[in-house]
mmCIF file of the protein (N, C-alpha, C, O) and its ligand, coordinates in Angstrom:
data_MODEL
# 
_entry.id   MODEL 
# 
loop_
_entity.id 
_entity.type 
_entity.pdbx_number_of_molecules 
1 polymer     1 
2 non-polymer 1 
# 
_entity_poly.entity_id                      1 
_entity_poly.type                           'polypeptide(L)' 
_entity_poly.nstd_linkage                   no 
_entity_poly.nstd_monomer                   no 
_entity_poly.pdbx_seq_one_letter_code       
;(UNK)(UNK)(UNK)(UNK)(UNK)(UNK)(UNK)(UNK)(UNK)(UNK)(UNK)(UNK)(UNK)(UNK)(UNK)(UNK)
(UNK)(UNK)(UNK)(UNK)(UNK)(UNK)(UNK)(UNK)(UNK)(UNK)(UNK)(UNK)(UNK)(UNK)(UNK)(UNK)
(UNK)(UNK)(UNK)(UNK)(UNK)(UNK)(UNK)(UNK)(UNK)(UNK)(UNK)(UNK)(UNK)(UNK)(UNK)(UNK)
(UNK)(UNK)(UNK)(UNK)(UNK)(UNK)
;
_entity_poly.pdbx_seq_one_letter_code_can   XXXXXXXXXXXXXXXXXXXXXXXXXXXXXXXXXXXXXXXXXXXXXXXXXXXXXX 
_entity_poly.pdbx_strand_id                 A 
# 
loop_
_entity_poly_seq.entity_id 
_entity_poly_seq.num 
_entity_poly_seq.mon_id 
_entity_poly_seq.hetero 
1 1  UNK n 
1 2  UNK n 
1 3  UNK n 
1 4  UNK n 
1 5  UNK n 
1 6  UNK n 
1 7  UNK n 
1 8  UNK n 
1 9  UNK n 
1 10 UNK n 
1 11 UNK n 
1 12 UNK n 
1 13 UNK n 
1 14 UNK n 
1 15 UNK n 
1 16 UNK n 
1 17 UNK n 
1 18 UNK n 
1 19 UNK n 
1 20 UNK n 
1 21 UNK n 
1 22 UNK n 
1 23 UNK n 
1 24 UNK n 
1 25 UNK n 
1 26 UNK n 
1 27 UNK n 
1 28 UNK n 
1 29 UNK n 
1 30 UNK n 
1 31 UNK n 
1 32 UNK n 
1 33 UNK n 
1 34 UNK n 
1 35 UNK n 
1 36 UNK n 
1 37 UNK n 
1 38 UNK n 
1 39 UNK n 
1 40 UNK n 
1 41 UNK n 
1 42 UNK n 
1 43 UNK n 
1 44 UNK n 
1 45 UNK n 
1 46 UNK n 
1 47 UNK n 
1 48 UNK n 
1 49 UNK n 
1 50 UNK n 
1 51 UNK n 
1 52 UNK n 
1 53 UNK n 
1 54 UNK n 
# 
loop_
_struct_asym.id 
_struct_asym.entity_id 
A 1 
B 2 
# 
loop_
_chem_comp.id 
_chem_comp.type 
_chem_comp.mon_nstd_flag 
UNK 'L-peptide linking' . 
ZN  non-polymer         . 
# 
_pdbx_entity_nonpoly.entity_id   2 
_pdbx_entity_nonpoly.name        ? 
_pdbx_entity_nonpoly.comp_id     ZN 
# 
_pdbx_nonpoly_scheme.asym_id         B 
_pdbx_nonpoly_scheme.entity_id       2 
_pdbx_nonpoly_scheme.mon_id          ZN 
_pdbx_nonpoly_scheme.ndb_seq_num     1 
_pdbx_nonpoly_scheme.pdb_seq_num     101 
_pdbx_nonpoly_scheme.auth_seq_num    101 
_pdbx_nonpoly_scheme.pdb_mon_id      ZN 
_pdbx_nonpoly_scheme.auth_mon_id     ZN 
_pdbx_nonpoly_scheme.pdb_strand_id   A 
_pdbx_nonpoly_scheme.pdb_ins_code    . 
# 
loop_
_atom_site.group_PDB 
_atom_site.id 
_atom_site.type_symbol 
_atom_site.label_atom_id 
_atom_site.label_alt_id 
_atom_site.label_comp_id 
_atom_site.label_asym_id 
_atom_site.label_entity_id 
_atom_site.label_seq_id 
_atom_site.pdbx_PDB_ins_code 
_atom_site.Cartn_x 
_atom_site.Cartn_y 
_atom_site.Cartn_z 
_atom_site.occupancy 
_atom_site.B_iso_or_equiv 
_atom_site.pdbx_formal_charge 
_atom_site.auth_seq_id 
_atom_site.auth_comp_id 
_atom_site.auth_asym_id 
_atom_site.auth_atom_id 
_atom_site.pdbx_PDB_model_num 
ATOM   1   N  N  . UNK A 1 1  ? 37.833 -20.324 2.491   1.00 0.00 ? 1   UNK A N  1 
ATOM   2   C  CA . UNK A 1 1  ? 39.185 -19.874 2.777   1.00 0.00 ? 1   UNK A CA 1 
ATOM   3   C  C  . UNK A 1 1  ? 39.150 -18.587 3.583   1.00 0.00 ? 1   UNK A C  1 
ATOM   4   O  O  . UNK A 1 1  ? 38.099 -17.974 3.772   1.00 0.00 ? 1   UNK A O  1 
ATOM   5   N  N  . UNK A 1 2  ? 40.327 -18.195 4.051   1.00 0.00 ? 2   UNK A N  1 
ATOM   6   C  CA . UNK A 1 2  ? 40.382 -17.054 4.965   1.00 0.00 ? 2   UNK A CA 1 
ATOM   7   C  C  . UNK A 1 2  ? 41.272 -15.940 4.431   1.00 0.00 ? 2   UNK A C  1 
ATOM   8   O  O  . UNK A 1 2  ? 42.273 -16.174 3.754   1.00 0.00 ? 2   UNK A O  1 
ATOM   9   N  N  . UNK A 1 3  ? 40.866 -14.727 4.764   1.00 0.00 ? 3   UNK A N  1 
ATOM   10  C  CA . UNK A 1 3  ? 41.725 -13.588 4.489   1.00 0.00 ? 3   UNK A CA 1 
ATOM   11  C  C  . UNK A 1 3  ? 42.930 -13.630 5.414   1.00 0.00 ? 3   UNK A C  1 
ATOM   12  O  O  . UNK A 1 3  ? 42.779 -13.745 6.630   1.00 0.00 ? 3   UNK A O  1 
ATOM   13  N  N  . UNK A 1 4  ? 44.106 -13.540 4.853   1.00 0.00 ? 4   UNK A N  1 
ATOM   14  C  CA . UNK A 1 4  ? 45.317 -13.618 5.680   1.00 0.00 ? 4   UNK A CA 1 
ATOM   15  C  C  . UNK A 1 4  ? 45.523 -12.379 6.537   1.00 0.00 ? 4   UNK A C  1 
ATOM   16  O  O  . UNK A 1 4  ? 46.233 -12.411 7.542   1.00 0.00 ? 4   UNK A O  1 
ATOM   17  N  N  . UNK A 1 5  ? 44.895 -11.300 6.126   1.00 0.00 ? 5   UNK A N  1 
ATOM   18  C  CA . UNK A 1 5  ? 45.123 -10.042 6.834   1.00 0.00 ? 5   UNK A CA 1 
ATOM   19  C  C  . UNK A 1 5  ? 44.199 -9.911  8.043   1.00 0.00 ? 5   UNK A C  1 
ATOM   20  O  O  . UNK A 1 5  ? 44.649 -9.559  9.134   1.00 0.00 ? 5   UNK A O  1 
ATOM   21  N  N  . UNK A 1 6  ? 42.929 -10.189 7.855   1.00 0.00 ? 6   UNK A N  1 
ATOM   22  C  CA . UNK A 1 6  ? 41.985 -9.950  8.937   1.00 0.00 ? 6   UNK A CA 1 
ATOM   23  C  C  . UNK A 1 6  ? 41.239 -11.205 9.360   1.00 0.00 ? 6   UNK A C  1 
ATOM   24  O  O  . UNK A 1 6  ? 40.373 -11.140 10.232  1.00 0.00 ? 6   UNK A O  1 
ATOM   25  N  N  . UNK A 1 7  ? 41.556 -12.341 8.762   1.00 0.00 ? 7   UNK A N  1 
ATOM   26  C  CA . UNK A 1 7  ? 40.945 -13.612 9.149   1.00 0.00 ? 7   UNK A CA 1 
ATOM   27  C  C  . UNK A 1 7  ? 39.465 -13.722 8.829   1.00 0.00 ? 7   UNK A C  1 
ATOM   28  O  O  . UNK A 1 7  ? 38.766 -14.571 9.382   1.00 0.00 ? 7   UNK A O  1 
ATOM   29  N  N  . UNK A 1 8  ? 38.994 -12.875 7.948   1.00 0.00 ? 8   UNK A N  1 
ATOM   30  C  CA . UNK A 1 8  ? 37.598 -12.976 7.549   1.00 0.00 ? 8   UNK A CA 1 
ATOM   31  C  C  . UNK A 1 8  ? 37.401 -14.201 6.658   1.00 0.00 ? 8   UNK A C  1 
ATOM   32  O  O  . UNK A 1 8  ? 38.264 -14.542 5.849   1.00 0.00 ? 8   UNK A O  1 
ATOM   33  N  N  . UNK A 1 9  ? 36.260 -14.851 6.821   1.00 0.00 ? 9   UNK A N  1 
ATOM   34  C  CA . UNK A 1 9  ? 35.946 -16.007 5.993   1.00 0.00 ? 9   UNK A CA 1 
ATOM   35  C  C  . UNK A 1 9  ? 35.408 -15.552 4.643   1.00 0.00 ? 9   UNK A C  1 
ATOM   36  O  O  . UNK A 1 9  ? 34.496 -14.727 4.575   1.00 0.00 ? 9   UNK A O  1 
ATOM   37  N  N  . UNK A 1 10 ? 35.967 -16.084 3.586   1.00 0.00 ? 10  UNK A N  1 
ATOM   38  C  CA . UNK A 1 10 ? 35.435 -15.825 2.254   1.00 0.00 ? 10  UNK A CA 1 
ATOM   39  C  C  . UNK A 1 10 ? 35.235 -17.156 1.534   1.00 0.00 ? 10  UNK A C  1 
ATOM   40  O  O  . UNK A 1 10 ? 35.877 -18.157 1.848   1.00 0.00 ? 10  UNK A O  1 
ATOM   41  N  N  . UNK A 1 11 ? 34.331 -17.138 0.567   1.00 0.00 ? 11  UNK A N  1 
ATOM   42  C  CA . UNK A 1 11 ? 33.916 -18.389 -0.063  1.00 0.00 ? 11  UNK A CA 1 
ATOM   43  C  C  . UNK A 1 11 ? 34.988 -18.975 -0.972  1.00 0.00 ? 11  UNK A C  1 
ATOM   44  O  O  . UNK A 1 11 ? 35.228 -20.182 -0.971  1.00 0.00 ? 11  UNK A O  1 
ATOM   45  N  N  . UNK A 1 12 ? 35.620 -18.115 -1.740  1.00 0.00 ? 12  UNK A N  1 
ATOM   46  C  CA . UNK A 1 12 ? 36.599 -18.609 -2.716  1.00 0.00 ? 12  UNK A CA 1 
ATOM   47  C  C  . UNK A 1 12 ? 37.582 -17.510 -3.076  1.00 0.00 ? 12  UNK A C  1 
ATOM   48  O  O  . UNK A 1 12 ? 37.539 -16.416 -2.513  1.00 0.00 ? 12  UNK A O  1 
ATOM   49  N  N  . UNK A 1 13 ? 38.454 -17.802 -4.002  1.00 0.00 ? 13  UNK A N  1 
ATOM   50  C  CA . UNK A 1 13 ? 39.507 -16.842 -4.314  1.00 0.00 ? 13  UNK A CA 1 
ATOM   51  C  C  . UNK A 1 13 ? 38.955 -15.567 -4.946  1.00 0.00 ? 13  UNK A C  1 
ATOM   52  O  O  . UNK A 1 13 ? 39.524 -14.487 -4.789  1.00 0.00 ? 13  UNK A O  1 
ATOM   53  N  N  . UNK A 1 14 ? 37.845 -15.706 -5.660  1.00 0.00 ? 14  UNK A N  1 
ATOM   54  C  CA . UNK A 1 14 ? 37.220 -14.513 -6.218  1.00 0.00 ? 14  UNK A CA 1 
ATOM   55  C  C  . UNK A 1 14 ? 36.705 -13.608 -5.098  1.00 0.00 ? 14  UNK A C  1 
ATOM   56  O  O  . UNK A 1 14 ? 36.904 -12.393 -5.110  1.00 0.00 ? 14  UNK A O  1 
ATOM   57  N  N  . UNK A 1 15 ? 36.047 -14.232 -4.148  1.00 0.00 ? 15  UNK A N  1 
ATOM   58  C  CA . UNK A 1 15 ? 35.564 -13.496 -2.987  1.00 0.00 ? 15  UNK A CA 1 
ATOM   59  C  C  . UNK A 1 15 ? 36.716 -12.860 -2.235  1.00 0.00 ? 15  UNK A C  1 
ATOM   60  O  O  . UNK A 1 15 ? 36.632 -11.719 -1.783  1.00 0.00 ? 15  UNK A O  1 
ATOM   61  N  N  . UNK A 1 16 ? 37.774 -13.608 -2.112  1.00 0.00 ? 16  UNK A N  1 
ATOM   62  C  CA . UNK A 1 16 ? 38.946 -13.100 -1.401  1.00 0.00 ? 16  UNK A CA 1 
ATOM   63  C  C  . UNK A 1 16 ? 39.507 -11.875 -2.104  1.00 0.00 ? 16  UNK A C  1 
ATOM   64  O  O  . UNK A 1 16 ? 39.869 -10.882 -1.474  1.00 0.00 ? 16  UNK A O  1 
ATOM   65  N  N  . UNK A 1 17 ? 39.569 -11.972 -3.411  1.00 0.00 ? 17  UNK A N  1 
ATOM   66  C  CA . UNK A 1 17 ? 40.088 -10.849 -4.183  1.00 0.00 ? 17  UNK A CA 1 
ATOM   67  C  C  . UNK A 1 17 ? 39.202 -9.617  -4.008  1.00 0.00 ? 17  UNK A C  1 
ATOM   68  O  O  . UNK A 1 17 ? 39.689 -8.504  -3.805  1.00 0.00 ? 17  UNK A O  1 
ATOM   69  N  N  . UNK A 1 18 ? 37.903 -9.840  -4.090  1.00 0.00 ? 18  UNK A N  1 
ATOM   70  C  CA . UNK A 1 18 ? 36.962 -8.740  -3.908  1.00 0.00 ? 18  UNK A CA 1 
ATOM   71  C  C  . UNK A 1 18 ? 37.082 -8.163  -2.503  1.00 0.00 ? 18  UNK A C  1 
ATOM   72  O  O  . UNK A 1 18 ? 37.070 -6.948  -2.307  1.00 0.00 ? 18  UNK A O  1 
ATOM   73  N  N  . UNK A 1 19 ? 37.195 -9.045  -1.552  1.00 0.00 ? 19  UNK A N  1 
ATOM   74  C  CA . UNK A 1 19 ? 37.358 -8.617  -0.164  1.00 0.00 ? 19  UNK A CA 1 
ATOM   75  C  C  . UNK A 1 19 ? 38.619 -7.774  -0.005  1.00 0.00 ? 19  UNK A C  1 
ATOM   76  O  O  . UNK A 1 19 ? 38.596 -6.718  0.628   1.00 0.00 ? 19  UNK A O  1 
ATOM   77  N  N  . UNK A 1 20 ? 39.695 -8.240  -0.574  1.00 0.00 ? 20  UNK A N  1 
ATOM   78  C  CA . UNK A 1 20 ? 40.966 -7.509  -0.513  1.00 0.00 ? 20  UNK A CA 1 
ATOM   79  C  C  . UNK A 1 20 ? 40.817 -6.102  -1.065  1.00 0.00 ? 20  UNK A C  1 
ATOM   80  O  O  . UNK A 1 20 ? 41.265 -5.125  -0.466  1.00 0.00 ? 20  UNK A O  1 
ATOM   81  N  N  . UNK A 1 21 ? 40.175 -6.025  -2.224  1.00 0.00 ? 21  UNK A N  1 
ATOM   82  C  CA . UNK A 1 21 ? 40.063 -4.713  -2.862  1.00 0.00 ? 21  UNK A CA 1 
ATOM   83  C  C  . UNK A 1 21 ? 39.143 -3.797  -2.076  1.00 0.00 ? 21  UNK A C  1 
ATOM   84  O  O  . UNK A 1 21 ? 39.323 -2.580  -2.048  1.00 0.00 ? 21  UNK A O  1 
ATOM   85  N  N  . UNK A 1 22 ? 38.161 -4.406  -1.444  1.00 0.00 ? 22  UNK A N  1 
ATOM   86  C  CA . UNK A 1 22 ? 37.199 -3.619  -0.693  1.00 0.00 ? 22  UNK A CA 1 
ATOM   87  C  C  . UNK A 1 22 ? 37.742 -3.217  0.670   1.00 0.00 ? 22  UNK A C  1 
ATOM   88  O  O  . UNK A 1 22 ? 37.614 -2.066  1.086   1.00 0.00 ? 22  UNK A O  1 
ATOM   89  N  N  . UNK A 1 23 ? 38.344 -4.168  1.354   1.00 0.00 ? 23  UNK A N  1 
ATOM   90  C  CA . UNK A 1 23 ? 38.638 -3.979  2.775   1.00 0.00 ? 23  UNK A CA 1 
ATOM   91  C  C  . UNK A 1 23 ? 40.081 -3.574  3.058   1.00 0.00 ? 23  UNK A C  1 
ATOM   92  O  O  . UNK A 1 23 ? 40.378 -2.996  4.103   1.00 0.00 ? 23  UNK A O  1 
ATOM   93  N  N  . UNK A 1 24 ? 40.950 -3.874  2.145   1.00 0.00 ? 24  UNK A N  1 
ATOM   94  C  CA . UNK A 1 24 ? 42.364 -3.655  2.445   1.00 0.00 ? 24  UNK A CA 1 
ATOM   95  C  C  . UNK A 1 24 ? 43.041 -2.839  1.353   1.00 0.00 ? 24  UNK A C  1 
ATOM   96  O  O  . UNK A 1 24 ? 42.764 -2.984  0.162   1.00 0.00 ? 24  UNK A O  1 
ATOM   97  N  N  . UNK A 1 25 ? 43.936 -1.981  1.809   1.00 0.00 ? 25  UNK A N  1 
ATOM   98  C  CA . UNK A 1 25 ? 44.688 -1.173  0.861   1.00 0.00 ? 25  UNK A CA 1 
ATOM   99  C  C  . UNK A 1 25 ? 45.825 -1.992  0.264   1.00 0.00 ? 25  UNK A C  1 
ATOM   100 O  O  . UNK A 1 25 ? 46.153 -3.072  0.755   1.00 0.00 ? 25  UNK A O  1 
ATOM   101 N  N  . UNK A 1 26 ? 46.405 -1.477  -0.772  1.00 0.00 ? 26  UNK A N  1 
ATOM   102 C  CA . UNK A 1 26 ? 47.572 -2.111  -1.380  1.00 0.00 ? 26  UNK A CA 1 
ATOM   103 C  C  . UNK A 1 26 ? 48.688 -2.285  -0.367  1.00 0.00 ? 26  UNK A C  1 
ATOM   104 O  O  . UNK A 1 26 ? 49.393 -3.294  -0.369  1.00 0.00 ? 26  UNK A O  1 
ATOM   105 N  N  . UNK A 1 27 ? 48.841 -1.299  0.491   1.00 0.00 ? 27  UNK A N  1 
ATOM   106 C  CA . UNK A 1 27 ? 49.904 -1.368  1.488   1.00 0.00 ? 27  UNK A CA 1 
ATOM   107 C  C  . UNK A 1 27 ? 49.691 -2.536  2.441   1.00 0.00 ? 27  UNK A C  1 
ATOM   108 O  O  . UNK A 1 27 ? 50.631 -3.254  2.780   1.00 0.00 ? 27  UNK A O  1 
ATOM   109 N  N  . UNK A 1 28 ? 48.473 -2.714  2.861   1.00 0.00 ? 28  UNK A N  1 
ATOM   110 C  CA . UNK A 1 28 ? 48.167 -3.826  3.749   1.00 0.00 ? 28  UNK A CA 1 
ATOM   111 C  C  . UNK A 1 28 ? 48.427 -5.159  3.063   1.00 0.00 ? 28  UNK A C  1 
ATOM   112 O  O  . UNK A 1 28 ? 48.964 -6.095  3.656   1.00 0.00 ? 28  UNK A O  1 
ATOM   113 N  N  . UNK A 1 29 ? 48.033 -5.218  1.805   1.00 0.00 ? 29  UNK A N  1 
ATOM   114 C  CA . UNK A 1 29 ? 48.182 -6.468  1.070   1.00 0.00 ? 29  UNK A CA 1 
ATOM   115 C  C  . UNK A 1 29 ? 49.646 -6.752  0.773   1.00 0.00 ? 29  UNK A C  1 
ATOM   116 O  O  . UNK A 1 29 ? 50.088 -7.901  0.784   1.00 0.00 ? 29  UNK A O  1 
ATOM   117 N  N  . UNK A 1 30 ? 50.391 -5.680  0.506   1.00 0.00 ? 30  UNK A N  1 
ATOM   118 C  CA . UNK A 1 30 ? 51.824 -5.834  0.321   1.00 0.00 ? 30  UNK A CA 1 
ATOM   119 C  C  . UNK A 1 30 ? 52.222 -6.541  -0.956  1.00 0.00 ? 30  UNK A C  1 
ATOM   120 O  O  . UNK A 1 30 ? 53.329 -7.073  -1.044  1.00 0.00 ? 30  UNK A O  1 
ATOM   121 N  N  . UNK A 1 31 ? 51.348 -6.561  -1.948  1.00 0.00 ? 31  UNK A N  1 
ATOM   122 C  CA . UNK A 1 31 ? 51.722 -7.224  -3.186  1.00 0.00 ? 31  UNK A CA 1 
ATOM   123 C  C  . UNK A 1 31 ? 52.194 -6.230  -4.245  1.00 0.00 ? 31  UNK A C  1 
ATOM   124 O  O  . UNK A 1 31 ? 52.350 -6.575  -5.416  1.00 0.00 ? 31  UNK A O  1 
ATOM   125 N  N  . UNK A 1 32 ? 52.412 -5.016  -3.818  1.00 0.00 ? 32  UNK A N  1 
ATOM   126 C  CA . UNK A 1 32 ? 53.028 -4.034  -4.703  1.00 0.00 ? 32  UNK A CA 1 
ATOM   127 C  C  . UNK A 1 32 ? 54.288 -3.533  -4.017  1.00 0.00 ? 32  UNK A C  1 
ATOM   128 O  O  . UNK A 1 32 ? 54.428 -3.633  -2.798  1.00 0.00 ? 32  UNK A O  1 
ATOM   129 N  N  . UNK A 1 33 ? 55.184 -3.006  -4.795  1.00 0.00 ? 33  UNK A N  1 
ATOM   130 C  CA . UNK A 1 33 ? 56.412 -2.489  -4.182  1.00 0.00 ? 33  UNK A CA 1 
ATOM   131 C  C  . UNK A 1 33 ? 56.205 -1.081  -3.669  1.00 0.00 ? 33  UNK A C  1 
ATOM   132 O  O  . UNK A 1 33 ? 56.729 -0.114  -4.222  1.00 0.00 ? 33  UNK A O  1 
ATOM   133 N  N  . UNK A 1 34 ? 55.438 -0.984  -2.611  1.00 0.00 ? 34  UNK A N  1 
ATOM   134 C  CA . UNK A 1 34 ? 55.150 0.326   -2.043  1.00 0.00 ? 34  UNK A CA 1 
ATOM   135 C  C  . UNK A 1 34 ? 55.617 0.391   -0.603  1.00 0.00 ? 34  UNK A C  1 
ATOM   136 O  O  . UNK A 1 34 ? 54.847 0.708   0.304   1.00 0.00 ? 34  UNK A O  1 
ATOM   137 N  N  . UNK A 1 35 ? 56.859 0.092   -0.413  1.00 0.00 ? 35  UNK A N  1 
ATOM   138 C  CA . UNK A 1 35 ? 57.409 0.089   0.930   1.00 0.00 ? 35  UNK A CA 1 
ATOM   139 C  C  . UNK A 1 35 ? 57.987 1.438   1.320   1.00 0.00 ? 35  UNK A C  1 
ATOM   140 O  O  . UNK A 1 35 ? 58.704 1.546   2.315   1.00 0.00 ? 35  UNK A O  1 
ATOM   141 N  N  . UNK A 1 36 ? 57.684 2.454   0.554   1.00 0.00 ? 36  UNK A N  1 
ATOM   142 C  CA . UNK A 1 36 ? 58.216 3.768   0.856   1.00 0.00 ? 36  UNK A CA 1 
ATOM   143 C  C  . UNK A 1 36 ? 57.484 4.374   2.044   1.00 0.00 ? 36  UNK A C  1 
ATOM   144 O  O  . UNK A 1 36 ? 56.255 4.340   2.093   1.00 0.00 ? 36  UNK A O  1 
ATOM   145 N  N  . UNK A 1 37 ? 58.213 4.921   2.989   1.00 0.00 ? 37  UNK A N  1 
ATOM   146 C  CA . UNK A 1 37 ? 57.604 5.444   4.205   1.00 0.00 ? 37  UNK A CA 1 
ATOM   147 C  C  . UNK A 1 37 ? 56.709 6.660   3.992   1.00 0.00 ? 37  UNK A C  1 
ATOM   148 O  O  . UNK A 1 37 ? 55.497 6.508   3.842   1.00 0.00 ? 37  UNK A O  1 
ATOM   149 N  N  . UNK A 1 38 ? 57.259 7.821   3.977   1.00 0.00 ? 38  UNK A N  1 
ATOM   150 C  CA . UNK A 1 38 ? 56.439 9.025   3.965   1.00 0.00 ? 38  UNK A CA 1 
ATOM   151 C  C  . UNK A 1 38 ? 56.521 9.829   2.685   1.00 0.00 ? 38  UNK A C  1 
ATOM   152 O  O  . UNK A 1 38 ? 55.600 10.573  2.346   1.00 0.00 ? 38  UNK A O  1 
ATOM   153 N  N  . UNK A 1 39 ? 57.615 9.676   1.984   1.00 0.00 ? 39  UNK A N  1 
ATOM   154 C  CA . UNK A 1 39 ? 57.893 10.602  0.894   1.00 0.00 ? 39  UNK A CA 1 
ATOM   155 C  C  . UNK A 1 39 ? 57.132 10.225  -0.378  1.00 0.00 ? 39  UNK A C  1 
ATOM   156 O  O  . UNK A 1 39 ? 57.732 9.766   -1.350  1.00 0.00 ? 39  UNK A O  1 
ATOM   157 N  N  . UNK A 1 40 ? 55.850 10.414  -0.370  1.00 0.00 ? 40  UNK A N  1 
ATOM   158 C  CA . UNK A 1 40 ? 55.049 10.059  -1.526  1.00 0.00 ? 40  UNK A CA 1 
ATOM   159 C  C  . UNK A 1 40 ? 54.799 11.261  -2.434  1.00 0.00 ? 40  UNK A C  1 
ATOM   160 O  O  . UNK A 1 40 ? 54.991 11.188  -3.648  1.00 0.00 ? 40  UNK A O  1 
ATOM   161 N  N  . UNK A 1 41 ? 54.370 12.358  -1.831  1.00 0.00 ? 41  UNK A N  1 
ATOM   162 C  CA . UNK A 1 41 ? 53.936 13.488  -2.638  1.00 0.00 ? 41  UNK A CA 1 
ATOM   163 C  C  . UNK A 1 41 ? 54.957 14.605  -2.701  1.00 0.00 ? 41  UNK A C  1 
ATOM   164 O  O  . UNK A 1 41 ? 54.670 15.695  -3.196  1.00 0.00 ? 41  UNK A O  1 
ATOM   165 N  N  . UNK A 1 42 ? 56.142 14.332  -2.202  1.00 0.00 ? 42  UNK A N  1 
ATOM   166 C  CA . UNK A 1 42 ? 57.164 15.358  -2.243  1.00 0.00 ? 42  UNK A CA 1 
ATOM   167 C  C  . UNK A 1 42 ? 57.758 15.453  -3.642  1.00 0.00 ? 42  UNK A C  1 
ATOM   168 O  O  . UNK A 1 42 ? 58.176 14.447  -4.214  1.00 0.00 ? 42  UNK A O  1 
ATOM   169 N  N  . UNK A 1 43 ? 57.793 16.643  -4.182  1.00 0.00 ? 43  UNK A N  1 
ATOM   170 C  CA . UNK A 1 43 ? 58.506 16.822  -5.437  1.00 0.00 ? 43  UNK A CA 1 
ATOM   171 C  C  . UNK A 1 43 ? 59.998 16.673  -5.209  1.00 0.00 ? 43  UNK A C  1 
ATOM   172 O  O  . UNK A 1 43 ? 60.546 17.238  -4.263  1.00 0.00 ? 43  UNK A O  1 
ATOM   173 N  N  . UNK A 1 44 ? 60.644 15.928  -6.057  1.00 0.00 ? 44  UNK A N  1 
ATOM   174 C  CA . UNK A 1 44 ? 62.050 15.628  -5.823  1.00 0.00 ? 44  UNK A CA 1 
ATOM   175 C  C  . UNK A 1 44 ? 62.972 16.719  -6.344  1.00 0.00 ? 44  UNK A C  1 
ATOM   176 O  O  . UNK A 1 44 ? 64.120 16.826  -5.911  1.00 0.00 ? 44  UNK A O  1 
ATOM   177 N  N  . UNK A 1 45 ? 62.477 17.526  -7.268  1.00 0.00 ? 45  UNK A N  1 
ATOM   178 C  CA . UNK A 1 45 ? 63.301 18.620  -7.746  1.00 0.00 ? 45  UNK A CA 1 
ATOM   179 C  C  . UNK A 1 45 ? 63.327 19.727  -6.710  1.00 0.00 ? 45  UNK A C  1 
ATOM   180 O  O  . UNK A 1 45 ? 62.309 20.025  -6.086  1.00 0.00 ? 45  UNK A O  1 
ATOM   181 N  N  . UNK A 1 46 ? 64.486 20.335  -6.527  1.00 0.00 ? 46  UNK A N  1 
ATOM   182 C  CA . UNK A 1 46 ? 64.730 21.258  -5.437  1.00 0.00 ? 46  UNK A CA 1 
ATOM   183 C  C  . UNK A 1 46 ? 63.695 22.335  -5.204  1.00 0.00 ? 46  UNK A C  1 
ATOM   184 O  O  . UNK A 1 46 ? 63.164 22.444  -4.098  1.00 0.00 ? 46  UNK A O  1 
ATOM   185 N  N  . UNK A 1 47 ? 63.392 23.138  -6.216  1.00 0.00 ? 47  UNK A N  1 
ATOM   186 C  CA . UNK A 1 47 ? 62.564 24.305  -5.991  1.00 0.00 ? 47  UNK A CA 1 
ATOM   187 C  C  . UNK A 1 47 ? 61.094 23.938  -5.816  1.00 0.00 ? 47  UNK A C  1 
ATOM   188 O  O  . UNK A 1 47 ? 60.575 23.083  -6.533  1.00 0.00 ? 47  UNK A O  1 
ATOM   189 N  N  . UNK A 1 48 ? 60.431 24.578  -4.873  1.00 0.00 ? 48  UNK A N  1 
ATOM   190 C  CA . UNK A 1 48 ? 58.983 24.389  -4.729  1.00 0.00 ? 48  UNK A CA 1 
ATOM   191 C  C  . UNK A 1 48 ? 58.242 25.064  -5.868  1.00 0.00 ? 48  UNK A C  1 
ATOM   192 O  O  . UNK A 1 48 ? 58.662 26.097  -6.389  1.00 0.00 ? 48  UNK A O  1 
ATOM   193 N  N  . UNK A 1 49 ? 57.141 24.456  -6.232  1.00 0.00 ? 49  UNK A N  1 
ATOM   194 C  CA . UNK A 1 49 ? 56.364 25.000  -7.347  1.00 0.00 ? 49  UNK A CA 1 
ATOM   195 C  C  . UNK A 1 49 ? 55.357 26.016  -6.832  1.00 0.00 ? 49  UNK A C  1 
ATOM   196 O  O  . UNK A 1 49 ? 54.443 25.681  -6.077  1.00 0.00 ? 49  UNK A O  1 
ATOM   197 N  N  . UNK A 1 50 ? 55.541 27.270  -7.255  1.00 0.00 ? 50  UNK A N  1 
ATOM   198 C  CA . UNK A 1 50 ? 54.619 28.313  -6.838  1.00 0.00 ? 50  UNK A CA 1 
ATOM   199 C  C  . UNK A 1 50 ? 53.921 28.856  -8.071  1.00 0.00 ? 50  UNK A C  1 
ATOM   200 O  O  . UNK A 1 50 ? 54.540 29.544  -8.883  1.00 0.00 ? 50  UNK A O  1 
ATOM   201 N  N  . UNK A 1 51 ? 52.666 28.559  -8.216  1.00 0.00 ? 51  UNK A N  1 
ATOM   202 C  CA . UNK A 1 51 ? 51.928 29.000  -9.410  1.00 0.00 ? 51  UNK A CA 1 
ATOM   203 C  C  . UNK A 1 51 ? 51.796 30.511  -9.452  1.00 0.00 ? 51  UNK A C  1 
ATOM   204 O  O  . UNK A 1 51 ? 51.536 31.145  -8.430  1.00 0.00 ? 51  UNK A O  1 
ATOM   205 N  N  . UNK A 1 52 ? 51.970 31.080  -10.610 1.00 0.00 ? 52  UNK A N  1 
ATOM   206 C  CA . UNK A 1 52 ? 51.771 32.514  -10.774 1.00 0.00 ? 52  UNK A CA 1 
ATOM   207 C  C  . UNK A 1 52 ? 52.979 33.353  -10.420 1.00 0.00 ? 52  UNK A C  1 
ATOM   208 O  O  . UNK A 1 52 ? 52.942 34.577  -10.546 1.00 0.00 ? 52  UNK A O  1 
ATOM   209 N  N  . UNK A 1 53 ? 54.045 32.719  -9.980  1.00 0.00 ? 53  UNK A N  1 
ATOM   210 C  CA . UNK A 1 53 ? 55.242 33.492  -9.649  1.00 0.00 ? 53  UNK A CA 1 
ATOM   211 C  C  . UNK A 1 53 ? 56.373 33.108  -10.591 1.00 0.00 ? 53  UNK A C  1 
ATOM   212 O  O  . UNK A 1 53 ? 57.101 32.145  -10.349 1.00 0.00 ? 53  UNK A O  1 
ATOM   213 N  N  . UNK A 1 54 ? 56.506 33.859  -11.646 1.00 0.00 ? 54  UNK A N  1 
ATOM   214 C  CA . UNK A 1 54 ? 57.574 33.506  -12.567 1.00 0.00 ? 54  UNK A CA 1 
ATOM   215 C  C  . UNK A 1 54 ? 58.026 34.740  -13.348 1.00 0.00 ? 54  UNK A C  1 
ATOM   216 O  O  . UNK A 1 54 ? 58.926 34.647  -14.182 1.00 0.00 ? 54  UNK A O  1 
HETATM 217 ZN ZN . ZN  B 2 .  ? 40.573 -9.136  5.163   1.00 0.00 2 101 ZN  A ZN 1 
# 
């Protein structure tokens, strides 16, 4: 069978799974709900966290 993302030949579904985990990120695979563009590490609460200033 073939990898749908890069067309690499793999022997079976186990190989495909291993290939996916090795060669492709979750985003590429698209089987997680990670369609968020850029805002990954932004803290959502207003104030920035400054250690030692309180
Ligand atoms: Zn692939």
